[in-house]
N, C-alpha and C positions, 0 to 999 in steps of 0.2 A: 311788292311792286317791282315790275321789271325795270332794270337799270342797264342802260347801254352807254359805253364810253368809247370815244372814237379817236382820241389822240393818245395812243398808248404805244410805247416804243420797243423795238427789238434791234439787236445787232448780233450777228452770228460770227464768232471768231473763225469758224472753219472756212468762211469765205475769203480769209486772208491768203489762203493757198493759191487763189486765182489772181492775186495782185502781183505786179512786178516788184522787184527788190527796191527800186528807187522810190516807189510810193510807200512801201512798207517801212523804209528807213525814215520817212518823213512823219510817220504816225507816232506821235508822242502824246498820248492822252494825259490830261491833267490828273492830279491825285484824286480829285472828286469823281471824275469819269472812270478812273481805274477801279474804284470801288463799285461802280455800277455795272461793270462788265458782266459779272455772273447773273445779275438780275435781267440785263438786256438779252442775254443768251438763252434765258429760261422761258419756256412756254407752259409746259404742263406740270411743273413742279411747284415752287413757291408762288409763282404768279397765279396759278389756278387756285391754290389753297387760299391765297389772299382774297381772290375774287369771291370764293365761297364764304369766307369769314365775314366779308363786308357786304355781301348781298348783291354783287355785280353780276348781271346775267351774261353779258357779252362784251368783249373788247374787240375793237377794230385795230389791228396791228399795223405799224409802219416802221420802216427801217430808219434808224437814228442817224446814220452817217451818210456822207456824200462821196464815198470812195469811188463810186461809179463814174463821177464826173471828173475825176483825175485821170481817167483813161481816155484814149483817143476815140474818135467817132466810129472806128471799126471794131475795137475790142470791148467798148462799153456795152453795146447791146447784148453780147454773149454773157458778160458778167451779170447784167441786170436780169437776164432770163434765168440764169442759174440761181440767182438770189430768190427770185419769185418762185421758182420750182421748189426750192428748199423751204420757203415759208409755207407753201401749199402742203408739202409733205409733213411739216411739223404740226400743222393745225388740223389735218384731215381726221384725226381721231376724236376731235371735239367740235363738230360742225355747228353745234348749237351754242358754243361758247366763244368761238373765235372766227373772225374773217379778217380781211386785210385790204389795205390800199397798196396798189402796185408801186414797185420801185422802178423808176424810169431812167434810161440813159439820156439825159437831157442834152448831152453834147451832140446827139444825132436825133433831131426832132422827128424825122420820119420813122426811124426805128422806135423812138419813144411812143409815138402814136400806135404803131403796130403792136408793141409790147403791152400797152394799155388794153388794146382790143383782145389780145391773146389771153391775158390774165382774167379779164372780165368774162370772156366766153368759155374758157377752159376751166377756170378755178372759181368763178363766181366772185372775184374780187370786186370791191364796191367803189372803185375810182382810183385816184392816184394821189400820193403826197409828193410835193415838190418843195425842196428845202432851199429857200432864198434864191439868190441870183446864180446864174451859170456862167462861169468865167467872166464875171462882172456884168453880165447882161440880164436885164429884167425881162419878164415874160411878155411885155408889150412889143418886143422886137418881132418883126414880121416872121422871122425864121421859126418862131414857136407856134405859129398859127395851126399847123397840122394837129398839135396836141389838143388844143381847144376844140377844133372842128370834130375830132374823133370822140372826145368826151361828150360833146353835145349829141352826136349821132348815137352813142351808146347809152345816153341818159344817165351818166355817172358824174359825180362832182370831182373837182380838183381842189385838194387841200394845200394851201400855200403856208408852209411852216417857216419860221425864221431860219436863217442860215448865217454862217460866218460873214460879216461885212467884207466888201472888197478891200484890198490892201490900201488903195488910196484913201478910202474913207477911214480906215483904222488909223492911218498915219496922220490924217488931218484932224480928226475929232477925238480919238481915243488913246493917243500916245503922248508921251512926254508930259505927263500931268505933274505939275509942281516940279519936284526934283527927282521924280521917278522916270526912268527911261523905259522905252518900250511901251506896248499897249497895256491898258488896264482892262482885263477881260470882262469884269462885272459891268462896267459902263458900256463896253462895246457889244455885249451879248445879252445875257439874261436879266441884267439889272435895268437896261434901258434900250441900248442901241438897236438890237435886232427887232425889237417890237415896233419901234418907230419906222424902221426900214420896211417891215412888212406892211404897215399902213401906207407908206409911200408906194410900195409895190401895187397895192390894190388901187390907189388913186391914179397911178399911171395907167393901169388897165382901163379905168373909167375914162380918163381924158383921151386916151388913144382910140377910144371907140370899140374896144374889144367886147364889152358887154353888149353893145348894140349889134355888133357883127354876129354874135352868137347869143341871141336873146333867150335861148333855153339852157344856156350854160349855167351851172351852179358852182360858185366858189365858196370854200370854207376857210376861215382863219381862226386861230386859237386865241388863248389868253384874254378872254372877254373882249375881243374885238380889236386887239393890238392898238389901243389908244383912240381908235376912230370914234367911239360913242361920245367921248368927252368933247370932241371937235365937230360933232354932228351938224349943228346948225351953221356954224361959221364956215365949215368946208362946203356945205350945201350952197351957201350964198356965193362962195368963191368959184365953184365949178358949175355954174349955170350953163345950159346950152347956149352957144354963141359967144362964150367968154374966151374963145381961143382954142378950146379943145374940140375933139371930134364927137363927144358924147351928145346924143340926141335927147337924153332924158336927164333929169336932175339926179344928183347923188342919192337923195332919199328915195326917189322912185326906183332907181336902178338897184340899190342895195336891198331894199325891201323885197324886190322880186328875185334877186339872184345871189345875194350874199348871206352866208350863215356864219355865226360866231359860236365858238365853244368856250366853256368855262375853264379850260385846262390851266392848271397851276395858279388860278386866281380864286381864292376861297374866302372872300369877305363879301358882305351883302351890298355895300354902296356901289361897287362896279356893276354888280348884277342889276341893281335898280336903274342905273343909267342905261344899261343895255335894254332893259325892258321899256324904258321911256323913249328910246330912240328906234332901234331896229325892230323891237317887238318880240313877244314871247314865241311866235311861230318860227322864228329864225335863230333861236338859242338852243344849243345842244350841250348836254352835260358831258364833261370829259375830265380826266384826272391828270394826265401827263405822266403816267407811270413809266418807269420807276422813279423819275425825278421828283414826283410827289407821291405820297402814299395813298392807297385806296381809302384808308380811314379818314385822312384829311378831307378827301372829296365827299365821302358819305356824311361826315359831320356837317359840312357846308350845306349839302342837299337837305339834311334834316332841319337846318335852321331857316330855310326859306319860308317866309310867311305869305303863302299864296294858297288859294283853294286847291284841293287835291287834284282836280282835273287839270289845273295849270301846271302843277308840279310834275304830273305825268307827261305833259308835253316836253318839258325840259329833260326829264329822266329817260324817256325812251320814245315817245310818240313822234317827235320831230325827226329823230335819227331813223326810226323805222320807215317813216314816209320818204325821207330824202334818199336813203340808201337801199330801200326795198328789202328791209330785213324781215 
């Protein structure tokens, strides 16, 4: 069976040479991330071997870090362009195994829209991945409208991935826990915080009317829906049209038409069942979150799904093939 995964991460150390010293000096990866650097930098070595061993047909690659948004609005576009050129060069020898989401300079939304178009038309990239907020701003801010407009015109999705929470949020919610000073990263990020923040991000787009302004826009979120499926009915009741937001459709109507969820990093059956019962099988896409999760973890999960073969094929590749034009 063909298997496509679309939240698979890369980070190329050679791009550090294009960053100013003040940004490089602030980069202090954790011990866990330090161990991942070789895996994130690799495309055609261990990554491809692992794909072969686990039966994964194609990965859609995306840049793991947000260095580009530490640059100013003039230098960020050039950095993003160099990064995307490097991605294209590294995957060109394996066009049937790899494609990518564009890395965008979100600090300059016009340039970001232009870079999205360039990578789609020049390299065949399949959309863009945006990591959390940009300088504390969510994507419902009017300044980001050119990116959504261009994505809709190009017919490619925008993948909203969690990012580091804004400092005021870290200070208020994730710091000074008990007698521990400073932030507690597991609560702030992968253990809880950034998942709930991504759900809030999508709800803000709904209430701000972004989905209605761009009715053909497709948004992807990971980690089995970033907690949204568990709140599906309650949130739908809260965000009815006319309840103070600009949305013209219900949450359920909007999300079934324009939102996709991936399984990245969530490999147990109960969350999948909730996603199936809410957003539905046509909007669920298999993903691994490589290298932060192993390919084998994902494949074991896929093999445990108790659905008819034709429905498993939708999750494994058909939904991704349809959405991304693979």
